N, CA, C and O atoms as CSV, one atom per row, in Angstrom:
chain,resi,resn,atom,element,x,y,z
A,1,MET,N,N,-41.292,3.878,-4.022
A,1,MET,CA,C,-41.430,3.308,-2.681
A,1,MET,C,C,-41.511,4.439,-1.670
A,1,MET,O,O,-40.622,5.286,-1.579
A,2,SER,N,N,-42.589,4.431,-0.920
A,2,SER,CA,C,-42.758,5.505,0.056
A,2,SER,C,C,-42.031,5.163,1.341
A,2,SER,O,O,-41.779,3.997,1.647
A,3,ARG,N,N,-41.711,6.176,2.063
A,3,ARG,CA,C,-40.982,5.948,3.313
A,3,ARG,C,C,-41.903,5.443,4.424
A,3,ARG,O,O,-41.487,4.712,5.323
A,4,PHE,N,N,-43.164,5.857,4.329
A,4,PHE,CA,C,-44.062,5.549,5.435
A,4,PHE,C,C,-44.978,4.392,5.069
A,4,PHE,O,O,-45.439,4.273,3.934
A,5,GLU,N,N,-45.222,3.568,6.031
A,5,GLU,CA,C,-46.102,2.419,5.829
A,5,GLU,C,C,-47.242,2.533,6.834
A,5,GLU,O,O,-47.017,2.585,8.043
A,6,PHE,N,N,-48.451,2.571,6.325
A,6,PHE,CA,C,-49.606,2.722,7.202
A,6,PHE,C,C,-50.118,1.341,7.594
A,6,PHE,O,O,-50.420,0.506,6.741
A,7,SER,N,N,-50.206,1.128,8.863
A,7,SER,CA,C,-50.736,-0.158,9.343
A,7,SER,C,C,-51.807,0.102,10.384
A,7,SER,O,O,-51.668,0.970,11.246
A,8,VAL,N,N,-52.861,-0.659,10.287
A,8,VAL,CA,C,-53.964,-0.506,11.237
A,8,VAL,C,C,-53.851,-1.624,12.270
A,8,VAL,O,O,-53.894,-2.807,11.931
A,9,ASP,N,N,-53.706,-1.230,13.532
A,9,ASP,CA,C,-53.549,-2.254,14.559
A,9,ASP,C,C,-54.909,-2.764,15.027
A,9,ASP,O,O,-55.946,-2.408,14.466
A,10,SER,N,N,-54.890,-3.584,16.040
A,10,SER,CA,C,-56.128,-4.230,16.483
A,10,SER,C,C,-57.128,-3.219,17.052
A,10,SER,O,O,-58.328,-3.491,17.087
A,11,GLY,N,N,-56.647,-2.068,17.494
A,11,GLY,CA,C,-57.552,-1.087,18.070
A,11,GLY,C,C,-58.128,-0.145,17.028
A,11,GLY,O,O,-58.694,0.891,17.375
A,12,ASN,N,N,-57.989,-0.493,15.753
A,12,ASN,CA,C,-58.487,0.323,14.657
A,12,ASN,C,C,-57.917,1.728,14.698
A,12,ASN,O,O,-58.577,2.689,14.302
A,13,GLN,N,N,-56.700,1.841,15.176
A,13,GLN,CA,C,-56.046,3.141,15.192
A,13,GLN,C,C,-54.957,3.124,14.133
A,13,GLN,O,O,-54.152,2.197,14.041
A,14,LEU,N,N,-54.964,4.173,13.347
A,14,LEU,CA,C,-53.999,4.249,12.250
A,14,LEU,C,C,-52.642,4.677,12.804
A,14,LEU,O,O,-52.472,5.796,13.288
A,15,SER,N,N,-51.711,3.784,12.723
A,15,SER,CA,C,-50.374,4.118,13.214
A,15,SER,C,C,-49.420,4.136,12.031
A,15,SER,O,O,-49.446,3.255,11.172
A,16,VAL,N,N,-48.589,5.149,12.010
A,16,VAL,CA,C,-47.627,5.279,10.933
A,16,VAL,C,C,-46.325,4.642,11.372
A,16,VAL,O,O,-45.718,5.049,12.363
A,17,VAL,N,N,-45.911,3.652,10.630
A,17,VAL,CA,C,-44.651,2.980,10.937
A,17,VAL,C,C,-43.637,3.432,9.905
A,17,VAL,O,O,-43.820,3.249,8.701
A,18,ASN,N,N,-42.592,4.009,10.392
A,18,ASN,CA,C,-41.559,4.498,9.482
A,18,ASN,C,C,-40.673,3.332,9.088
A,18,ASN,O,O,-40.200,2.580,9.941
A,19,ARG,N,N,-40.453,3.188,7.800
A,19,ARG,CA,C,-39.608,2.102,7.342
A,19,ARG,C,C,-38.131,2.406,7.590
A,19,ARG,O,O,-37.303,1.499,7.664
A,20,LEU,N,N,-37.818,3.681,7.716
A,20,LEU,CA,C,-36.426,4.061,7.932
A,20,LEU,C,C,-36.287,4.632,9.335
A,20,LEU,O,O,-36.379,5.845,9.526
A,21,PRO,N,N,-36.067,3.767,10.312
A,21,PRO,CA,C,-35.989,4.273,11.685
A,21,PRO,C,C,-34.746,5.105,11.949
A,21,PRO,O,O,-34.672,5.799,12.963
A,22,LEU,N,N,-33.789,5.049,11.069
A,22,LEU,CA,C,-32.579,5.830,11.304
A,22,LEU,C,C,-32.844,7.319,11.147
A,22,LEU,O,O,-32.091,8.148,11.659
A,23,LEU,N,N,-33.912,7.655,10.442
A,23,LEU,CA,C,-34.210,9.072,10.259
A,23,LEU,C,C,-34.885,9.657,11.492
A,23,LEU,O,O,-34.842,10.867,11.713
A,24,ILE,N,N,-35.505,8.802,12.293
A,24,ILE,CA,C,-36.193,9.301,13.492
A,24,ILE,C,C,-35.211,9.485,14.635
A,24,ILE,O,O,-35.253,10.491,15.344
A,25,LEU,N,N,-34.335,8.523,14.812
A,25,LEU,CA,C,-33.399,8.601,15.928
A,25,LEU,C,C,-32.405,9.728,15.700
A,25,LEU,O,O,-31.774,9.803,14.646
A,26,PRO,N,N,-32.268,10.598,16.682
A,26,PRO,CA,C,-31.300,11.685,16.524
A,26,PRO,C,C,-29.881,11.152,16.674
A,26,PRO,O,O,-29.347,11.059,17.779
A,27,THR,N,N,-29.296,10.813,15.561
A,27,THR,CA,C,-27.931,10.305,15.617
A,27,THR,C,C,-26.996,11.497,15.522
A,27,THR,O,O,-26.874,12.104,14.458
A,28,PRO,N,N,-26.335,11.840,16.615
A,28,PRO,CA,C,-25.413,12.973,16.571
A,28,PRO,C,C,-24.249,12.651,15.643
A,28,PRO,O,O,-23.314,11.939,16.007
A,29,HIS,N,N,-24.332,13.183,14.467
A,29,HIS,CA,C,-23.304,12.870,13.466
A,29,HIS,C,C,-22.131,13.820,13.660
A,29,HIS,O,O,-22.148,14.959,13.193
A,30,THR,N,N,-21.134,13.337,14.344
A,30,THR,CA,C,-19.920,14.130,14.508
A,30,THR,C,C,-18.910,13.596,13.504
A,30,THR,O,O,-18.250,12.587,13.747
A,31,PRO,N,N,-18.800,14.269,12.398
A,31,PRO,CA,C,-17.897,13.758,11.366
A,31,PRO,C,C,-16.456,13.845,11.822
A,31,PRO,O,O,-15.969,14.907,12.207
A,32,HIS,N,N,-15.802,12.737,11.773
A,32,HIS,CA,C,-14.396,12.728,12.144
A,32,HIS,C,C,-13.614,13.473,11.066
A,32,HIS,O,O,-13.588,13.059,9.908
A,33,PRO,N,N,-12.988,14.559,11.453
A,33,PRO,CA,C,-12.249,15.308,10.433
A,33,PRO,C,C,-10.998,14.546,10.028
A,33,PRO,O,O,-10.036,14.433,10.789
A,34,THR,N,N,-11.039,14.035,8.828
A,34,THR,CA,C,-9.858,13.335,8.332
A,34,THR,C,C,-8.961,14.376,7.696
A,34,THR,O,O,-9.232,14.844,6.590
A,35,PRO,N,N,-7.900,14.739,8.385
A,35,PRO,CA,C,-7.020,15.776,7.839
A,35,PRO,C,C,-6.337,15.266,6.584
A,35,PRO,O,O,-5.416,14.450,6.636
A,36,HIS,N,N,-6.804,15.760,5.478
A,36,HIS,CA,C,-6.251,15.305,4.203
A,36,HIS,C,C,-5.021,16.137,3.884
A,36,HIS,O,O,-5.099,17.219,3.304
A,37,THR,N,N,-3.907,15.598,4.279
A,37,THR,CA,C,-2.655,16.278,3.937
A,37,THR,C,C,-2.060,15.528,2.759
A,37,THR,O,O,-1.432,14.483,2.930
A,38,PRO,N,N,-2.259,16.059,1.579
A,38,PRO,CA,C,-1.761,15.344,0.407
A,38,PRO,C,C,-0.244,15.316,0.400
A,38,PRO,O,O,0.420,16.346,0.512
A,39,HIS,N,N,0.274,14.135,0.267
A,39,HIS,CA,C,1.725,14.018,0.215
A,39,HIS,C,C,2.211,14.639,-1.087
A,39,HIS,O,O,1.878,14.166,-2.173
A,40,PRO,N,N,2.990,15.687,-0.972
A,40,PRO,CA,C,3.453,16.322,-2.210
A,40,PRO,C,C,4.485,15.443,-2.896
A,40,PRO,O,O,5.594,15.242,-2.401
A,41,THR,N,N,4.097,14.941,-4.021
A,41,THR,CA,C,5.040,14.119,-4.775
A,41,THR,C,C,5.895,15.075,-5.586
A,41,THR,O,O,5.443,15.635,-6.584
A,42,PRO,N,N,7.139,15.258,-5.149
A,42,PRO,CA,C,7.999,16.215,-5.857
A,42,PRO,C,C,8.293,15.705,-7.256
A,42,PRO,O,O,9.091,14.788,-7.450
A,43,TYR,N,N,7.647,16.306,-8.203
A,43,TYR,CA,C,7.820,15.868,-9.583
A,43,TYR,C,C,9.059,16.530,-10.143
A,43,TYR,O,O,9.011,17.642,-10.669
A,44,THR,N,N,10.154,15.835,-10.021
A,44,THR,CA,C,11.395,16.345,-10.610
A,44,THR,C,C,11.641,15.541,-11.868
A,44,THR,O,O,12.165,14.429,-11.809
A,45,PRO,N,N,11.271,16.089,-12.985
A,45,PRO,CA,C,11.442,15.323,-14.212
A,45,PRO,C,C,12.913,15.137,-14.522
A,45,PRO,O,O,13.680,16.098,-14.582
A,46,HIS,N,N,13.286,13.910,-14.715
A,46,HIS,CA,C,14.680,13.631,-15.032
A,46,HIS,C,C,14.973,14.202,-16.415
A,46,HIS,O,O,14.413,13.757,-17.417
A,47,PRO,N,N,15.857,15.191,-16.453
A,47,PRO,CA,C,16.140,15.782,-17.763
A,47,PRO,C,C,16.972,14.819,-18.601
A,47,PRO,O,O,18.132,14.543,-18.295
A,48,THR,N,N,16.371,14.330,-19.633
A,48,THR,CA,C,17.119,13.435,-20.511
A,48,THR,C,C,17.884,14.324,-21.483
A,48,THR,O,O,17.310,14.867,-22.428
A,49,PRO,N,N,19.169,14.466,-21.245
A,49,PRO,CA,C,19.946,15.366,-22.104
A,49,PRO,C,C,20.050,14.777,-23.499
A,49,PRO,O,O,20.811,13.844,-23.755
A,50,HIS,N,N,19.267,15.348,-24.380
A,50,HIS,CA,C,19.253,14.827,-25.743
A,50,HIS,C,C,20.388,15.486,-26.519
A,50,HIS,O,O,20.237,16.553,-27.114
A,51,THR,N,N,21.503,14.820,-26.486
A,51,THR,CA,C,22.634,15.337,-27.263
A,51,THR,C,C,22.702,14.491,-28.527
A,51,THR,O,O,23.220,13.374,-28.509
A,52,PRO,N,N,22.187,15.019,-29.604
A,52,PRO,CA,C,22.163,14.215,-30.823
A,52,PRO,C,C,23.586,13.966,-31.307
A,52,PRO,O,O,24.375,14.893,-31.489
A,53,HIS,N,N,23.878,12.726,-31.502
A,53,HIS,CA,C,25.212,12.402,-31.989
A,53,HIS,C,C,25.348,12.933,-33.412
A,53,HIS,O,O,24.627,12.512,-34.316
A,54,PRO,N,N,26.278,13.859,-33.597
A,54,PRO,CA,C,26.416,14.426,-34.942
A,54,PRO,C,C,27.056,13.399,-35.865
A,54,PRO,O,O,28.230,13.050,-35.734
A,55,THR,N,N,26.255,12.937,-36.786
A,55,THR,CA,C,26.803,11.972,-37.743
A,55,THR,C,C,27.508,12.792,-38.822
A,55,THR,O,O,26.858,13.388,-39.681
A,56,PRO,N,N,28.807,12.818,-38.775
A,56,PRO,CA,C,29.539,13.650,-39.745
A,56,PRO,C,C,29.360,13.074,-41.143
A,56,PRO,O,O,29.968,12.072,-41.519
A,57,HIS,N,N,28.517,13.736,-41.879
A,57,HIS,CA,C,28.243,13.243,-43.224
A,57,HIS,C,C,29.298,13.809,-44.162
A,57,HIS,O,O,29.161,14.901,-44.713
A,58,THR,N,N,30.326,13.042,-44.314
A,58,THR,CA,C,31.365,13.473,-45.253
A,58,THR,C,C,31.166,12.646,-46.516
A,58,THR,O,O,31.558,11.481,-46.573
A,59,PRO,N,N,30.563,13.247,-47.512
A,59,PRO,CA,C,30.294,12.479,-48.726
A,59,PRO,C,C,31.603,12.092,-49.400
A,59,PRO,O,O,32.448,12.931,-49.713
A,60,HIS,N,N,31.730,10.811,-49.605
A,60,HIS,CA,C,32.952,10.351,-50.266
A,60,HIS,C,C,32.912,10.805,-51.719
A,60,HIS,O,O,32.021,10.428,-52.480
A,61,PRO,N,N,33.870,11.601,-52.079
A,61,PRO,CA,C,33.869,12.059,-53.471
A,61,PRO,C,C,34.216,10.897,-54.401
A,61,PRO,O,O,35.305,10.326,-54.346
A,62,THR,N,N,33.269,10.580,-55.237
A,62,THR,CA,C,33.533,9.491,-56.190
A,62,THR,C,C,34.363,10.086,-57.326
A,62,THR,O,O,33.846,10.844,-58.147
A,63,PRO,N,N,35.631,9.746,-57.369
A,63,PRO,CA,C,36.495,10.345,-58.410
A,63,PRO,C,C,36.106,9.842,-59.786
A,63,PRO,O,O,36.148,8.644,-60.069
A,64,ARG,N,N,35.734,10.762,-60.614
A,64,ARG,CA,C,35.366,10.381,-61.968
A,64,ARG,C,C,36.618,10.385,-62.844
A,64,ARG,O,O,37.317,11.388,-62.988
A,65,TYR,N,N,36.844,9.280,-63.384
A,65,TYR,CA,C,37.950,9.210,-64.334
A,65,TYR,C,C,37.357,9.389,-65.724
A,65,TYR,O,O,36.693,8.507,-66.269
A,66,VAL,N,N,37.616,10.532,-66.255
A,66,VAL,CA,C,37.098,10.774,-67.595
A,66,VAL,C,C,38.083,10.152,-68.579
A,66,VAL,O,O,39.193,10.643,-68.788
A,67,HIS,N,N,37.635,9.067,-69.164
A,67,HIS,CA,C,38.512,8.384,-70.109
A,67,HIS,C,C,38.439,9.094,-71.459
A,67,HIS,O,O,37.395,9.164,-72.106
A,68,GLY,N,N,39.566,9.598,-71.835
A,68,GLY,CA,C,39.580,10.289,-73.139
A,68,GLY,C,C,39.487,9.283,-74.288
A,68,GLY,O,O,39.840,8.111,-74.150
A,69,ASP,N,N,39.016,9.768,-75.387
A,69,ASP,CA,C,38.909,8.866,-76.543
A,69,ASP,C,C,40.279,8.451,-77.004
A,69,ASP,O,O,40.403,7.692,-77.966
């Protein structure tokens, strides 16, 4: 699709009609400076104190009764 459209008016004069009139008008584009101040999210990781519960593995000695003959 071209930007320009050629149309011949009643006076047989070729006039160029711009389909995008916004490009012709001098729109003073004053960009509003949006001050991007990023909110610092203080990442304080909650230290999960991993204290492993020491499972005291005390093997129960199975007393062997050696039955003599």
